[in-house]
C-alpha positions as CSV (number, residue, x, y, z in Angstrom):
1,M,-14.5,-44.6,-9.4
2,T,-14.8,-41.7,-11.9
3,I,-17.9,-39.5,-12.3
4,D,-18.8,-38.5,-15.9
5,R,-18.5,-34.7,-16.2
6,N,-20.4,-34.3,-19.5
7,A,-18.4,-31.2,-20.3
8,E,-20.2,-28.7,-22.6
9,S,-18.7,-26.0,-24.7
10,C,-20.9,-23.5,-22.9
11,Q,-19.3,-24.3,-19.6
12,M,-17.0,-21.3,-19.6
13,H,-15.5,-21.8,-16.2
14,R,-15.0,-25.5,-16.1
15,T,-11.8,-25.5,-18.2
16,S,-10.3,-22.8,-15.9
17,R,-10.7,-24.9,-12.7
18,K,-7.7,-27.0,-11.5
19,I,-8.0,-30.6,-10.4
20,E,-6.7,-31.1,-6.9
21,N,-5.6,-34.4,-5.3
22,V,-7.1,-34.6,-1.8
23,L,-6.2,-37.0,1.0
24,V,-8.8,-37.4,3.8
25,L,-7.7,-39.1,7.0
26,Q,-10.0,-40.3,9.7
27,G,-9.4,-40.3,13.4
28,G,-9.1,-43.6,15.3
29,G,-6.2,-43.6,17.8
30,S,-3.7,-46.4,17.1
31,L,-5.7,-47.3,14.0
32,G,-4.1,-44.2,12.4
33,A,-1.1,-46.5,11.6
34,F,-3.3,-47.9,8.9
35,S,-3.3,-44.5,7.2
36,C,0.5,-44.5,7.5
37,G,0.7,-47.6,5.4
38,V,-1.8,-46.3,2.9
39,F,0.1,-43.0,2.4
40,K,3.4,-44.9,2.2
41,A,2.1,-47.0,-0.7
42,L,0.6,-44.0,-2.5
43,Y,3.7,-41.9,-2.0
44,N,6.0,-44.7,-3.3
45,K,3.7,-45.0,-6.4
46,G,4.3,-41.3,-7.1
47,I,0.9,-40.0,-6.1
48,R,1.2,-36.5,-4.6
49,F,-1.5,-34.4,-2.9
50,D,-2.5,-30.8,-3.0
51,I,-4.6,-31.0,0.2
52,V,-4.3,-33.3,3.1
53,G,-7.0,-33.1,5.7
54,G,-7.8,-35.0,8.8
55,T,-9.2,-35.0,12.3
56,S,-7.9,-36.5,15.5
57,I,-5.1,-38.9,14.7
58,G,-5.8,-38.1,11.1
59,A,-4.7,-34.5,11.8
60,V,-1.5,-35.9,13.4
61,N,-0.8,-37.9,10.3
62,A,-1.6,-34.9,8.1
63,A,0.8,-32.6,10.0
64,I,3.7,-35.0,9.4
65,I,2.8,-35.4,5.7
66,C,2.4,-31.7,5.1
67,G,5.4,-30.6,7.3
68,S,7.8,-33.4,6.9
69,K,11.1,-32.2,8.4
70,S,13.3,-34.6,6.3
71,G,11.4,-33.9,3.1
72,N,10.4,-37.6,2.9
73,P,6.9,-37.7,4.5
74,A,6.4,-41.4,4.1
75,K,9.6,-42.1,6.1
76,D,8.8,-39.5,8.7
77,L,5.3,-40.8,9.2
78,E,6.5,-44.4,9.6
79,D,9.3,-43.4,11.9
80,F,6.8,-41.5,14.1
81,W,4.5,-44.6,14.4
82,M,7.4,-46.9,15.1
83,E,8.8,-44.6,17.8
84,I,5.3,-44.5,19.5
85,A,5.0,-48.3,19.3
86,E,8.6,-49.1,20.4
87,N,8.3,-46.9,23.5
88,S,4.9,-48.2,24.6
89,Y,4.8,-50.0,28.0
90,R,4.7,-53.8,28.3
91,V,4.0,-54.0,32.1
92,I,0.8,-56.1,31.8
93,P,1.4,-59.3,29.8
94,D,-0.8,-60.5,27.0
95,M,-3.5,-63.1,27.7
96,Y,-4.7,-66.2,25.9
97,V,-8.3,-67.1,26.0
98,P,-10.0,-70.3,24.8
99,Y,-12.6,-70.5,22.1
100,Y,-14.1,-73.1,19.8
101,K,-13.0,-73.0,16.1
102,G,-15.6,-75.3,14.7
103,N,-15.5,-78.3,17.0
104,Q,-11.9,-77.7,18.0
105,L,-10.8,-75.9,21.1
106,A,-8.3,-73.2,20.3
107,F,-6.7,-70.2,22.0
108,R,-6.4,-66.7,20.8
109,K,-4.2,-63.9,22.1
110,I,-5.7,-60.8,23.7
111,S,-3.3,-57.9,23.5
112,A,-2.6,-56.2,26.8
113,A,-1.3,-53.1,25.0
114,P,-4.6,-51.1,25.5
115,M,-4.6,-51.8,29.2
116,N,-1.0,-50.7,29.4
117,A,-1.9,-47.5,27.6
118,I,-4.8,-46.9,29.9
119,M,-2.8,-47.5,33.1
120,F,0.5,-46.0,32.2
121,G,0.0,-44.0,29.0
122,V,2.0,-44.1,25.8
123,P,5.4,-42.2,26.1
124,G,5.7,-39.6,23.5
125,F,1.9,-39.4,23.1
126,F,0.0,-39.1,26.4
127,V,0.5,-39.8,30.1
128,P,-2.1,-40.3,32.9
129,R,-2.7,-37.2,34.9
130,W,-1.9,-38.9,38.1
131,Q,1.7,-39.3,36.9
132,N,2.0,-35.5,36.6
133,V,0.5,-35.1,40.1
134,I,3.1,-37.5,41.6
135,A,5.9,-35.7,39.7
136,G,4.7,-32.3,40.9
137,Q,3.9,-31.2,37.4
138,D,0.2,-30.6,38.1
139,A,-0.1,-27.6,40.4
140,T,-3.8,-27.1,40.1
141,G,-4.5,-28.7,43.5
142,E,-7.7,-30.2,42.2
143,L,-9.1,-33.4,43.6
144,P,-9.6,-36.2,41.1
145,L,-13.4,-35.7,41.4
146,E,-12.9,-32.2,40.1
147,W,-10.8,-33.2,37.1
148,T,-12.1,-32.5,33.6
149,Y,-9.5,-34.7,32.0
150,Y,-7.5,-37.8,32.9
151,Y,-4.7,-37.8,30.3
152,D,-2.1,-35.2,29.3
153,H,-1.3,-35.4,25.6
154,S,1.0,-32.4,25.4
155,H,3.8,-35.0,25.1
156,L,2.5,-35.5,21.5
157,A,3.6,-32.0,20.6
158,R,7.2,-32.7,21.7
159,T,7.3,-35.9,19.6
160,L,5.8,-34.1,16.5
161,E,8.6,-31.5,16.7
162,K,11.0,-34.3,15.7
163,Y,9.2,-35.0,12.5
164,V,7.4,-31.8,11.6
165,D,8.6,-28.4,10.4
166,F,5.5,-26.3,11.1
167,G,7.0,-23.5,9.0
168,K,6.6,-25.8,5.9
169,I,2.9,-26.3,6.7
170,S,2.2,-22.6,6.8
171,R,4.1,-22.0,3.5
172,S,1.6,-22.1,0.6
173,P,2.1,-24.7,-2.2
174,A,2.4,-21.8,-4.6
175,A,5.4,-20.5,-2.7
176,G,7.1,-23.9,-2.9
177,G,5.7,-25.3,0.3
178,N,4.2,-28.7,1.1
179,P,0.6,-29.7,0.6
180,R,-2.1,-27.5,2.1
181,M,-3.2,-28.9,5.5
182,I,-6.7,-28.9,7.0
183,A,-7.5,-30.1,10.5
184,T,-10.8,-30.0,12.3
185,A,-12.0,-29.7,15.9
186,V,-15.1,-28.6,17.7
187,D,-15.7,-25.6,19.9
188,V,-16.5,-26.8,23.4
189,L,-18.7,-23.8,24.2
190,T,-20.7,-23.5,21.0
191,A,-20.5,-27.0,19.5
192,E,-19.5,-25.4,16.2
193,A,-16.9,-26.9,13.9
194,L,-13.4,-25.4,14.0
195,V,-11.4,-25.6,10.8
196,F,-7.6,-25.1,10.9
197,D,-6.6,-24.4,7.3
198,S,-2.9,-23.7,6.6
199,A,-3.9,-21.4,3.8
200,K,-5.6,-19.1,6.5
201,T,-4.1,-20.2,9.8
202,D,-0.5,-20.4,11.0
203,I,-0.7,-24.1,12.1
204,K,1.0,-24.8,15.4
205,P,1.2,-27.8,17.7
206,K,-1.8,-26.5,19.7
207,H,-4.0,-27.0,16.6
208,I,-3.0,-30.6,16.3
209,L,-3.5,-31.2,20.0
210,A,-6.9,-29.6,19.7
211,S,-8.0,-31.8,16.8
212,S,-6.9,-34.9,18.8
213,A,-8.4,-33.9,22.2
214,Y,-11.0,-36.6,22.4
215,S,-13.0,-35.8,25.6
216,A,-14.6,-39.3,25.9
217,Y,-11.1,-40.8,26.3
218,G,-10.2,-38.3,29.0
219,F,-8.1,-35.8,27.0
220,P,-8.3,-32.1,27.9
221,W,-9.7,-29.3,25.8
222,I,-7.1,-27.0,24.2
223,Q,-7.3,-23.3,24.1
224,V,-6.6,-22.2,20.5
225,D,-7.7,-18.6,20.7
226,D,-9.3,-16.1,23.1
227,N,-12.3,-17.8,24.6
228,V,-12.0,-20.6,22.0
229,Y,-11.6,-24.1,23.6
230,A,-11.4,-27.1,21.3
231,W,-12.1,-30.8,21.5
232,D,-11.5,-33.6,18.9
233,G,-13.1,-33.0,15.6
234,G,-14.3,-36.6,15.5
235,L,-17.1,-35.5,17.9
236,L,-18.8,-33.9,14.9
237,S,-17.4,-35.8,11.9
238,N,-14.7,-38.4,11.7
239,T,-14.4,-37.9,7.9
240,P,-13.8,-34.1,7.3
241,L,-14.5,-34.2,3.5
242,Q,-17.2,-31.5,3.7
243,E,-14.8,-29.1,5.5
244,I,-12.2,-29.7,2.9
245,I,-14.6,-29.0,0.0
246,E,-15.9,-25.8,1.7
247,A,-12.3,-24.6,2.3
248,S,-11.4,-25.1,-1.4
249,P,-14.7,-24.6,-3.3
250,R,-13.2,-23.4,-6.6
251,N,-11.3,-26.4,-7.9
252,D,-12.5,-29.9,-8.8
253,K,-11.3,-32.8,-6.6
254,T,-9.9,-36.3,-6.9
255,V,-10.3,-37.7,-3.4
256,Y,-8.5,-40.5,-1.6
257,M,-10.3,-41.4,1.6
258,V,-8.7,-43.6,4.2
259,E,-11.2,-45.3,6.5
260,N,-10.2,-46.7,9.8
261,Y,-13.7,-47.9,10.6
262,P,-15.3,-50.3,8.1
263,R,-18.9,-49.5,7.1
264,R,-19.8,-53.0,6.1
265,I,-19.3,-56.3,8.0
266,D,-20.0,-59.8,6.9
267,R,-21.5,-61.1,10.1
268,L,-23.5,-60.0,13.1
269,P,-21.7,-59.4,16.5
270,T,-21.6,-62.6,18.6
271,N,-21.2,-61.1,22.0
272,R,-21.6,-57.8,23.9
273,S,-18.0,-56.7,23.4
274,E,-18.5,-57.1,19.6
275,V,-21.8,-55.2,19.8
276,V,-20.1,-52.2,21.5
277,D,-17.2,-52.4,19.0
278,R,-19.6,-52.4,16.0
279,T,-21.5,-49.5,17.6
280,R,-18.3,-47.5,17.6
281,D,-17.5,-48.5,14.0
282,I,-20.9,-47.1,13.0
283,M,-20.4,-43.9,15.0
284,F,-17.0,-43.2,13.4
285,S,-17.5,-44.6,10.0
286,D,-17.7,-42.5,6.8
287,K,-21.1,-40.9,6.2
288,T,-20.2,-38.6,3.3
289,I,-22.5,-40.3,0.8
290,Y,-25.1,-37.7,1.9
291,D,-22.7,-34.9,1.2
292,L,-21.9,-36.5,-2.2
293,R,-25.6,-36.5,-3.0
294,A,-25.9,-32.9,-2.2
295,W,-22.8,-31.9,-4.1
296,K,-23.9,-33.8,-7.1
297,H,-27.2,-31.9,-7.1
298,I,-25.3,-28.6,-6.8
299,S,-23.1,-29.7,-9.7
300,R,-26.1,-30.3,-11.9
301,Q,-27.6,-27.0,-11.0
302,T,-24.2,-25.3,-11.7
303,E,-24.2,-27.0,-15.2
304,M,-27.7,-25.6,-15.8
305,I,-26.6,-22.1,-14.7
306,E,-23.7,-22.3,-17.1
307,K,-25.9,-23.3,-20.0
308,L,-28.4,-20.5,-19.3
309,Y,-25.6,-18.0,-18.9
310,Y,-24.2,-19.1,-22.3
311,I,-27.6,-18.4,-23.8
312,F,-27.7,-15.1,-22.0
313,E,-24.3,-14.0,-23.3
314,T,-24.7,-15.2,-26.8
315,S,-28.3,-14.8,-27.7
316,V,-29.9,-12.1,-25.5
317,D,-29.9,-8.5,-26.6
318,K,-28.3,-6.8,-23.6
319,N,-29.5,-3.4,-24.8
320,S,-33.1,-4.4,-24.1
321,L,-32.3,-5.1,-20.5
322,D,-31.7,-2.8,-17.5
323,P,-27.9,-2.4,-17.3
324,S,-28.0,-2.9,-13.5
325,L,-29.8,-6.3,-14.1
326,V,-27.1,-7.3,-16.6
327,D,-24.4,-6.4,-14.1
328,E,-26.2,-8.2,-11.3
329,I,-26.5,-11.4,-13.4
330,R,-22.8,-11.3,-14.3
331,K,-21.8,-10.8,-10.7
332,E,-24.0,-13.6,-9.5
333,Y,-22.8,-15.9,-12.1
334,D,-19.2,-15.2,-11.1
335,A,-20.0,-15.8,-7.5
336,L,-21.9,-19.0,-8.0
337,V,-19.9,-20.6,-10.8
338,G,-16.6,-18.8,-11.0
339,R,-15.8,-19.0,-7.4
340,Y,-17.6,-22.1,-6.3
341,G,-19.0,-25.2,-8.0
342,A,-16.1,-27.6,-7.4
343,E,-17.0,-31.1,-8.5
344,I,-15.8,-34.4,-7.0
345,L,-14.4,-36.2,-10.0
346,S,-13.5,-39.5,-8.4
347,I,-13.5,-41.1,-5.0
348,H,-10.9,-43.7,-3.9
349,R,-11.9,-45.4,-0.6
350,I,-9.3,-47.5,1.1
351,V,-10.8,-49.3,4.1
352,R,-9.2,-51.1,7.0
353,E,-10.1,-54.8,7.3
354,R,-12.3,-55.8,10.2
355,M,-10.6,-57.8,12.8
356,E,-11.5,-61.5,13.1
357,F,-12.0,-61.0,16.8
358,P,-12.9,-57.3,17.4
359,Y,-12.3,-55.9,20.8
360,L,-13.4,-52.7,22.6
361,L,-9.9,-51.1,22.9
362,K,-8.6,-51.8,19.4
363,N,-7.9,-48.0,18.9
364,A,-5.6,-48.0,22.0
365,D,-3.3,-50.8,20.9
366,F,0.1,-49.2,20.3
367,S,2.1,-52.4,20.5
368,V,4.8,-52.9,18.0
369,E,3.1,-56.0,16.6
370,T,-0.2,-54.2,16.0
371,I,1.3,-51.0,14.6
372,K,3.5,-53.0,12.1
373,E,0.4,-55.0,11.1
374,L,-1.7,-51.9,10.6
375,I,1.0,-50.3,8.5
376,R,1.4,-53.5,6.4
377,Q,-2.3,-53.8,5.9
378,G,-2.6,-50.2,4.8
379,E,0.1,-50.7,2.2
380,N,-1.5,-53.8,0.9
381,K,-5.0,-52.3,0.8
382,A,-3.7,-49.2,-1.1
383,L,-1.8,-51.3,-3.7
384,E,-4.8,-53.6,-4.1
385,H,-7.1,-50.5,-4.6
386,L,-4.7,-49.0,-7.2
387,R,-4.9,-52.3,-9.1
388,K,-8.7,-52.3,-9.0
389,P,-9.9,-48.9,-8.0
390,E,-13.6,-49.3,-8.7
391,D,-15.8,-49.0,-5.5
392,L,-18.8,-50.9,-6.5
393,E,-20.9,-50.0,-3.5
394,L,-20.3,-46.3,-4.0
395,A,-20.9,-46.7,-7.7
396,E,-24.3,-48.1,-7.1
397,L,-25.2,-45.3,-4.6
398,L,-24.0,-42.6,-7.0
399,K,-26.2,-44.0,-9.8
400,L,-29.1,-42.7,-7.7
401,L,-27.8,-39.2,-8.1
402,Y,-28.4,-39.2,-11.9
403,L,-32.0,-40.2,-11.7
């Protein structure tokens, strides 16, 4: 949807601001393949991005998009996901469980891919720590009761090296580089957000590992600097739109947001498994409507400041004022309006469909079947959105901002 800017001739800085295309990618483990499909569709439609930001698996996707080694980020991203899927273990077989569909007894398949991932890991992504112990690659000598993590995801860094030229990420767009990349994490010691911005930080594999180090799933913290240890950014926010706006506060934004966790569902959970699944959806779903409300109020205040400043410059006799006051007003205006005041012009929300039979470990299903389906769904959802981009739910909410 598009937000009316109500541009005034007195808004001196508005015409000097660029409009940036921003892609925001949520975390969600294997659900990140949905973002792959979305990006593939947008890329093939000629939509390009100035900034790509994400957390957890969203940061992994963002790294491939911003640092595509081949120069074709859509292909590199899909190749990455298919490599992960095709190399996943199939030791434990799928199961079929009975259920009633109306009055008819039917059977549905329960994928064993999540259990295979838990037991044996996902080659090229993460392995259980016990495998490292057996292989003699874990020399800490710690007993399992002393472990602070259960999976080693350093293998992800080696896989990313196949698809990512990290030098491209650190090269600014102005210098002919790829899109600006922003990844988020959280400081284990202070609980403060960590923002890895390619415009300010030389992005390395360790930053991607830090952003995807989800402690609740047994991944280790990653040391990114002296006495700075990072966990997954999804612990603070799974949709890092706020961090992206704060990192680029000068230019207006057109935002494409890919949501792996649906906010709305059409029925209540029917069993305990679905209750826990829905709880996780709510925890990781997008909550930026509160940020949008705050940003809209700031935008309105900025517009008022511009109008008052126009009157000040065109109608006020400066000779009647203390020169230091005039200088202070001009400096404050430049700080508040000239350097900040970015407005979100439009929001494009592309949301993954809820499964007919949700299950607890859906974000650990790296099977070929599931990854292909998520990519296909992402493509279809993106194309459907481009045909009819209006987000009615968001439109209704944003109407409140103008009251």
